[in-house]
C-alpha positions as CSV (number, residue, x, y, z in Angstrom):
1,M,160.6,120.6,43.3
2,R,157.3,121.5,45.0
3,I,158.1,119.0,47.8
4,I,161.4,120.8,48.4
5,L,159.7,124.2,48.4
6,S,157.0,123.0,50.7
7,G,159.7,121.6,53.1
8,L,161.5,124.9,53.0
9,A,158.3,126.8,53.6
10,L,157.4,124.6,56.6
11,L,160.8,125.1,58.4
12,P,160.3,128.7,59.2
13,F,156.7,128.0,60.3
14,T,157.9,125.1,62.5
15,G,160.5,127.4,64.1
16,C,157.8,130.0,64.8
17,A,155.5,127.4,66.3
18,I,158.2,126.2,68.7
19,D,159.4,129.7,69.6
20,S,156.0,131.5,69.8
21,P,153.1,130.2,71.8
22,A,149.8,129.8,70.1
23,P,147.3,132.6,70.6
24,S,145.3,130.7,73.2
25,E,148.5,129.9,75.1
26,S,149.6,133.6,75.0
27,L,146.2,134.6,76.3
28,E,146.4,132.0,79.1
29,Q,149.9,133.2,80.0
30,S,148.7,136.8,80.0
31,S,145.8,136.0,82.3
32,V,148.0,134.1,84.7
33,T,150.4,137.0,85.1
34,S,147.6,139.6,85.4
35,Q,146.0,138.1,88.5
36,T,146.2,139.9,91.8
37,I,148.9,138.5,94.1
38,P,147.3,137.2,97.3
39,T,148.1,139.2,100.4
40,T,147.7,136.2,102.8
41,T,150.6,136.1,105.3
42,G,151.8,132.8,106.6
43,S,153.9,129.6,106.0
44,F,152.9,127.5,103.1
45,L,153.7,124.3,101.3
46,G,155.7,124.9,98.2
47,S,157.8,123.4,95.4
48,Y,161.0,124.5,93.7
49,V,161.7,123.9,90.0
50,V,165.0,124.2,88.3
51,P,164.8,124.7,84.5
52,T,166.5,121.8,82.8
53,S,166.3,119.6,79.7
54,A,163.2,117.4,79.2
55,D,165.1,114.2,80.3
56,L,165.8,115.8,83.7
57,A,162.4,117.5,84.2
58,S,161.1,115.0,86.8
59,A,164.3,115.3,88.8
60,A,164.2,119.1,88.8
61,I,161.1,119.4,91.0
62,F,161.7,119.6,94.8
63,S,159.2,119.8,97.6
64,V,159.7,122.8,100.0
65,P,157.8,122.1,103.2
66,E,157.8,125.7,104.4
67,V,157.7,128.9,102.4
68,D,157.2,132.0,104.5
69,W,155.3,134.9,102.8
70,T,154.9,137.8,105.1
71,I,153.2,141.1,104.2
72,S,153.5,144.1,106.6
73,S,153.0,147.8,105.8
74,G,153.1,147.2,102.0
75,I,156.4,145.2,102.1
76,V,156.5,141.5,101.3
77,T,159.2,139.2,102.6
78,L,159.7,135.8,101.0
79,H,161.8,133.3,103.0
80,Y,162.5,129.6,102.6
81,D,165.3,127.0,102.6
82,L,166.5,125.9,99.2
83,P,165.9,122.1,99.0
84,V,168.7,120.1,100.6
85,G,168.4,117.6,97.7
86,L,169.4,120.4,95.4
87,V,172.1,122.3,97.2
88,G,173.4,119.6,99.5
89,G,173.0,121.3,102.8
90,D,171.2,124.1,104.7
91,L,170.8,127.3,102.7
92,S,168.1,129.8,103.5
93,V,167.2,132.7,101.2
94,T,165.2,135.9,101.9
95,F,163.8,138.4,99.4
96,T,161.8,141.6,100.1
97,G,160.1,144.3,98.1
98,P,157.0,146.5,97.9
99,L,153.6,144.9,97.4
100,T,150.7,147.3,96.8
101,S,147.1,146.3,97.1
102,G,145.9,144.8,93.8
103,A,149.4,144.3,92.5
104,T,149.7,141.7,89.7
105,N,153.5,141.3,90.1
106,A,156.2,142.0,92.7
107,G,159.9,142.6,92.2
108,L,161.8,141.4,95.3
109,T,165.5,141.6,96.1
110,G,167.8,140.0,98.6
111,L,171.5,139.5,99.5
112,N,171.4,136.4,97.2
113,G,169.7,137.8,94.1
114,T,166.3,138.7,92.7
115,S,162.8,137.3,92.7
116,G,159.9,138.2,90.4
117,C,156.5,137.1,91.7
118,T,153.1,136.6,89.9
119,A,150.0,134.7,90.8
120,S,147.5,132.2,89.4
121,G,144.5,132.0,91.8
122,T,146.0,131.1,95.2
123,V,149.3,130.0,93.8
124,V,152.2,132.5,94.0
125,S,155.2,131.8,91.7
126,C,158.5,133.6,92.0
127,A,161.2,133.3,89.3
128,E,164.5,133.7,90.9
129,A,168.1,134.4,89.8
130,F,170.7,133.8,92.5
131,T,174.1,135.3,93.1
132,G,176.6,134.9,95.9
133,L,175.3,131.5,97.1
134,G,178.9,130.1,97.4
135,A,180.2,126.9,96.0
136,L,177.3,124.5,95.2
137,P,176.4,121.9,95.9
138,I,177.5,122.2,99.6
139,S,177.9,118.4,99.7
140,M,177.3,116.2,96.7
141,A,177.1,113.2,99.1
142,I,174.1,114.8,100.7
143,V,172.5,115.4,97.3
144,Q,172.9,111.7,96.6
145,Q,171.7,110.6,100.0
146,T,168.6,112.8,99.8
147,A,167.9,111.5,96.2
148,I,168.1,107.9,97.5
149,A,165.7,108.6,100.3
150,T,163.2,110.9,98.5
151,F,163.4,110.5,94.7
152,S,162.0,107.5,92.8
153,G,164.1,108.1,89.7
154,P,167.9,107.6,89.2
155,V,170.2,109.3,91.7
156,S,172.3,110.4,88.7
157,S,169.4,112.6,87.5
158,R,169.3,114.5,90.8
159,V,173.1,114.9,90.7
160,A,172.8,116.3,87.1
161,V,170.2,118.8,88.3
162,A,172.4,119.9,91.2
163,N,175.2,120.4,88.7
164,V,172.9,122.5,86.4
165,F,171.9,124.6,89.3
166,S,175.4,125.2,90.5
167,S,176.5,126.5,87.1
168,D,173.3,128.6,86.6
169,P,171.5,129.2,89.9
170,I,168.0,130.0,88.7
171,G,164.6,128.5,89.4
172,T,161.0,129.1,90.5
173,I,159.6,128.8,93.9
174,S,155.8,128.2,93.9
175,F,153.5,128.0,96.9
176,D,149.7,127.9,97.5
177,V,148.4,130.3,100.1
178,S,145.4,127.9,100.6
179,R,147.8,125.2,101.8
180,P,149.5,126.1,105.2
181,A,152.8,124.4,105.9
182,G,151.2,122.6,108.9
183,D,149.0,120.5,106.5
184,G,151.4,117.6,106.1
185,G,154.4,119.6,105.2
186,H,156.7,118.1,107.8
187,H,156.7,114.4,106.9
188,G,160.2,114.4,105.4
189,G,159.4,113.9,101.7
190,G,160.7,115.5,98.6
191,G,164.2,116.5,99.6
192,G,163.2,119.8,101.2
193,G,163.5,120.5,105.0
194,G,166.4,120.0,107.3
195,G,166.9,119.9,111.0
196,P,165.1,122.0,113.6
197,G,166.0,125.6,114.2
198,H,165.7,127.1,110.7
199,H,163.9,130.2,111.9
């Protein structure tokens, strides 16, 4: 009887441990979101992550060779191309919003949704929720071809991530303002980029 009661007593605690971060993790998350967002303007190397199940996690990370972060007169503009290996074609997105000196977060909006940005050191991360992107992927054949060329895992995993994104277009773009896009960002890896003339 004590074993059953112990088992029942552990279940609620197990649920709490999974649902709530440990105090040290909460503190770490709090410190990450309370850092000042860098005000460095430029084009930077980045990555895009789609939230997925654990078995697709490695297929849900895409290189983004150029993320433009421009600050002028207290307004920030975030512009980049969604990864071709995710959306199956060329699809640029732009978000803008106010960024005051010393801000620890920035709420941006655009024609295609919203973006909430925070920083950890020189890395800016923006959680995005898209609307009005049209039918995705633009071409599943391009998603597959890009996976063959740039992803070491199974093509089916990248196809699954593209399908997840098409039904729930959310993700996080992250970029490091200490890594300009010219620092090796145009070598064709990771399923980002596309042809010339994006800007």
